[in-house]
C-alpha positions as CSV (number, residue, x, y, z in Angstrom):
1,M,237.8,83.6,-4.7
2,K,237.0,81.4,-7.9
3,A,239.0,78.4,-6.4
4,L,236.8,78.3,-3.5
5,K,233.6,78.2,-6.0
6,V,235.1,75.5,-8.1
7,L,236.3,73.4,-4.7
8,N,232.6,74.1,-3.2
9,T,231.1,72.9,-6.7
10,I,233.1,69.8,-7.2
11,A,232.6,69.0,-3.6
12,L,228.2,69.1,-4.2
13,A,228.5,67.5,-7.5
14,I,230.3,64.3,-6.4
15,P,227.7,63.1,-4.6
16,L,225.2,64.2,-6.5
17,S,227.1,62.7,-10.3
18,L,226.9,59.0,-7.7
19,G,223.5,59.4,-6.3
20,L,222.4,60.1,-10.3
21,L,224.6,57.0,-11.5
22,G,222.4,54.7,-8.9
23,F,219.6,55.0,-10.9
24,I,221.5,53.0,-13.2
25,N,223.5,51.0,-10.7
26,E,222.4,50.5,-7.5
27,T,226.2,50.2,-5.9
28,F,226.5,54.2,-7.0
29,F,224.0,54.8,-4.4
30,I,225.9,53.3,-1.8
31,Y,228.9,55.6,-3.1
32,G,227.3,58.4,-2.7
33,L,226.1,58.2,0.6
34,I,229.9,57.7,1.7
35,S,231.1,60.4,-0.6
36,T,228.7,63.0,1.8
37,M,231.8,62.4,3.9
38,A,234.1,63.7,1.6
39,T,231.9,66.3,0.7
40,G,231.6,67.5,4.7
41,F,235.2,67.5,4.8
42,I,235.6,69.7,1.5
43,Q,233.6,72.1,2.7
44,L,235.3,72.5,6.0
45,M,238.6,72.9,4.1
46,T,236.6,75.6,1.6
47,G,235.4,77.0,5.0
48,L,238.7,77.5,6.5
49,F,240.2,78.9,3.0
50,F,236.9,81.4,2.9
51,W,237.5,82.4,6.7
52,H,241.6,83.0,6.0
53,E,240.1,85.2,3.0
54,Y,237.7,87.4,5.0
55,P,238.7,86.5,8.6
56,K,236.1,89.7,9.8
57,S,233.3,88.2,7.8
58,I,230.7,87.3,11.0
59,A,228.8,84.7,8.7
60,I,232.1,82.2,8.4
61,K,232.1,82.3,12.1
62,V,228.3,81.7,12.6
63,Y,229.1,78.6,9.8
64,F,231.9,77.3,12.5
65,F,229.8,77.9,15.1
66,L,227.1,75.6,14.0
67,V,229.5,73.1,12.7
68,A,230.8,72.9,16.1
69,V,227.3,73.0,17.5
70,F,226.5,69.8,14.8
71,F,229.9,68.1,16.3
72,L,228.9,68.8,19.8
73,L,225.7,67.4,19.9
74,L,226.6,64.0,17.8
75,S,229.1,63.7,20.9
76,T,226.4,63.9,23.2
77,N,224.1,60.9,22.0
78,I,221.0,63.1,22.3
79,T,218.4,60.9,21.0
80,S,216.5,63.6,19.4
81,D,217.0,63.3,15.1
82,W,216.5,67.0,14.1
83,H,220.5,67.7,14.3
84,W,220.7,65.3,11.2
85,Y,219.3,68.1,9.4
86,M,221.9,70.6,9.8
87,P,224.9,69.2,7.6
88,P,223.0,69.9,4.2
89,A,221.7,73.2,5.9
90,L,225.0,74.0,6.6
91,C,226.1,72.9,3.2
92,L,223.6,75.3,1.6
93,Y,224.5,78.0,4.1
94,L,228.2,78.0,2.8
95,S,227.2,78.1,-1.0
96,V,225.0,80.8,-0.4
97,L,228.5,82.5,1.7
98,I,230.8,81.7,-1.2
99,Y,228.4,81.9,-4.3
100,T,226.9,85.6,-2.9
101,K,230.1,87.4,-2.0
102,K,231.2,89.9,-4.1
103,E,235.2,90.1,-4.5
104,A,236.6,92.9,-3.7
105,S,238.5,94.5,-7.0
């Protein structure tokens, strides 16, 4: 579980740190935006590891259902822009799952 927390922290720190460096050099803003794709991939892998460790957790199944809904909305080219709020919400949801999960003794 500690490895999941470290992996999630790294995934969140990459775009945040690059975004903060953007105040020094504007090019880092672009790198920060591009790195959000890596963050999404790392978070997806973290979710898979979490699911492997806690396969009966309903919360992680909800996370993967919402990820599937997001990609379904992307692939159908729905003109509404509200689905762009889903990636940050999913990132926050997975982080809350990871950091609040009690480890079995």
